[in-house]
Structures are given as C-alpha cells and as structure tokens.
C-alpha positions, 0 to 999 in steps of 0.5 A: 489853081496851082497844081503839086508835082514832086513837092513843088508848085508847078503853076502859076510859078516855078520854084527855084532850087540851090542851082538856080542861076540868073535868067535872061528876063532879069538881065533885061530888067537890069537894062531898064534899071541902068536907064533909070539910073543913067537918068539920075546921073544926068539929073545931078549933073544938071543941078550940081548943087547939095540939093541936087545931089541929095535928090539924086540919092533919094531917087537912087534909093527908091530904085534901089529898093525896088530892084532889090525886091525883084531880086528876092522874087526871082530867088524864090521862083523862076523870073521867066515863067508863068505869073513871074514873067508877067510881074517882071514885065510889069515892073520893067514898064513901070521902071521905064516910066520912072526913068522918063520922068526923072528929069521932071521929078521936082520941076514939072514942066508945063504942057505935059503930065505931072511927072512927080505924081507919075514917078510916085505911082509908077514906083508904087505900082512896081512894088505892089505888083512884087508883093502880090506876085510874091504872095502867089509864089508862096502858096504852100509856105505859111511862114513866108506868107506871113512875112509878106503881110508884115512887110506889106505894112511899111511898103504900103505906108511908104508908097502912100507917102511917096504919092503925097510928096509928089502932090505937094512938091518942093522941099515938102517933097524931099522930106516926105520922099526921105520919110517914105525911104525911112519907113520902108528900109527901117520897116522891112528891116524891123519886119525880121527875116524868120519868113523869107526864103533864099533858095539859091546862093549862087542866084543871088550873089550873081544877081548883085555881082551883075548890078555892080557891073551895070553900075560900072558901066554907067561910069564908062558911059558918062565918060563917053557920052558927053563928048560923042560929037567932038573931035578926039584930042589928047586930053579926051583921050587921056581922060578916058583911059584914066576913067576906064582905069578907075572903073577897072580897079573898082571892078578888081576890088569886088570881083577879084576875091570878095564876090567869090568869098562872100558867095561861098560864105552865103552858100554855107548858111541855111535857113534864117541865118542865110536869109538874114546874111543875104538881107544885111550883106546884099540888100542893105550893104550893096546900096553904098557900093552902087551909090558910090559908082553913081557919084563916081559916074557924076564926077567923071562926067564933070572932068570930061566936060571940063577937059573937052569944053575948050571954049569955056575951060582950060586944062588948067581949071579945077573941078567944081568942089561938088564934082570933086566930092562926087568923084573922090567921095563916090570912091570912098563910099564904094570902099566903105561899102566894101569894108561893111560887106567883108566885116559882115561875111567873114568878120575881118577888116581890110585895112589898106582899103580903109586907109585909102578911103579915109585918105580920099575923104581927107584929100578931097579938099586940097584936090579941089585945087588941082586941075581936073585931069590931074585930080583924076590922075591922082585917083587912078594912081591911088586905086592902081597902087591898092590893087597892086599892093594887094595882088603882091602882098596876098598873092598866095591867099588870092591864089588859093581862094581863086583856085578853090572855085575851079 
C-alpha cells in the first residue's frame, strides 16, 4: 500500500512538482517511438499513393495518441520511479512491437504472425496499461480518478474497434481504424479537463519540444539512409545540405521564440485552465506539426532517391506528384500547426508564416514540373528567406523574449 509523506504519495509512485523535468527513461521511450515513425516513413515510401499516405497518417495518429498519453502520465508522477518505470518499459515493448508490425499493417506476409492483429493488440495494451497505472498514480485525488474513468470509455471502445478492424482487413480495416481514431480523439476531448492535473509546465513543454527534435531527426535520417552504400557525388551532397537547411529552418521556427513563449504562457496558468491549454496546444495542435515533419521526411527521401539513382533517373527528372505534395505540403502543415499553436497560446497570427504556408500549397502543383533537386532548392530558399525576414524584422522583440529566460 502507498504511504503518505509530507502530503505526497511515496510509493508505488512519486508525484511530480512544478520544477520537474524530463527523465532519461522518457528519452529512451522516445527512441522507441522514433523507430516506429521511421517505419511509417518507409511504409509510405513503399506505397506512394493516396491510399498509402492515408494509411501512414492513420498509423502516425495512433502512435501519437499513445505517446501523448505517457507524456501526461510522466507529468503526474516520475516516469523512472516505481510503478511508472514498469509501465513505461511495458509501453516501450508494446510500441517496439508496433514498429515491427508496421510494414505488414495491411498486407500480412505469409508464414508469420498476423501482423495487423499483433499491432492492434499491442497498441491496446499500451493504452490500457497507461490507464491502469495512471489510476494508481491518482490515489488520493478523486477528481483525477473520475476523469480517468470518463476517459476509459472512449479509450477502451477505440481499442475494441481497432482489433476488429485488424481482423477484417482491407478497406474495412482502414475505415474502422479511422473510426477508432475519431472515437479516441473526440471522446477524450469531450470528456473535458476538469480532473486533469498538470504539475510541471516546464516538463510538459520540454517533452513536446523533444519530440519535435526527434521528428526533425527522422527527416535527416531519411536523407542519408537510402544512399549510404552509394559513392558520394556533388548532387547527393547538395541534396543533403539543402535538406539539412530545410530541417534547421523548421527547428528555428519552433525553438527560436515560439517554444519559449508557449512554455511561459503555460507556466502562468493554473488548475483547469492550465490543463485545457496543455491539451489544446500540445496534445492536439502538435500533431499537425509532427505529421508535417514526417511527410517532409517522405518527400526528402524521394528527392534523394531521384538524385542518387542515376540508373533510373536523371537530374532533370521531376518528383512524382505525391512526393512533391509530401515535401511542400508537409512543411505547410507544420507551419499551419505553428499558426494554430501560437493563436491558442497568445491570440495572435504570424502573417508571414501563413503567407508562406499558402504559397507552398499553391505552388506545389507547378513545382511538380521542376527537377527534384530544384524543387527542394526552392523550398529551402523560401524557408531561409522566412527566418531571415523574421530575424531582422522582429530583432528587438526576439532579443527581449530570449533575454527574459536568462
């Protein structure tokens, strides 16, 4: 049984406080998550079609919701202590199994386990273990336990739909997995935030900042993995550097000012207002940013293949239309996610980012006629121009915001 010490539960969990930061076990958990999203990028690259991209997005949304669940749990109690350590390791194992099953998520290979069912069951275990341990961590807090009971309804329903979808396969599987996502996302939102607790704004903001970094790392990995066995050429090197410039630009747009301001706004809120802001800004509005980065990674992967595979492509060849839409549309989705994130936090719109996002969506169609490398160069130039403009135009405001954290 847990015992009380200074008003805090000592075992089997250790509750957090305002100064709590991300633990090393949570970082290890993130490495398993990044393996899974790397598998999603490869999955979409192997089926570059509307169907393949929709299925990849569904898989990413399922994984994102699982990751977010443990971000909230790690804010309630220390992730590397007691029952939470066991639950996080269990979730890591489940997500690793999910990652292994992703290549066969719809097309089960003969001679092995039924991969779609394995994936659905593993994800369900991850979510149900989370609820059980969260209930333990909520001992002494009736409001939080009532919130967890309300949340368990959509979570368990979605898990059942997910398993049924895996059993039927094909288009019905896609439809049922989309339905499971809708039940989960809408149901958790409808359950409200009255009982949720967010002990540490710093931990929660850092947790999501780190997952943005990890997703950006996937875009860099996508550039290098496909050409590791090929001789280095000028075209490969230029492609890699342009891809790196795009990745750094996206890092800049988030971490230079936006992440700092958002964390400070969250830290000033308390109680239900803080929980609601955290849910909206981070749990929901970070998803389009992460999804945008993953689609960018898919586009970068296809650019590098087009440039490096001289046996099947020339440098004058354009990207396949869907790969170009992933490249430009991924960045547009990331920027639009930023706009919504900023609007929810400070109530203002960054008009130059909105203009760039719209320009990328409008310009994607004509860019399908450009050589792949030229299309990437245009994207890099637009993003470098954006952050250069912001660095000069908002120089004083940026200096004040960054200095305030010193």
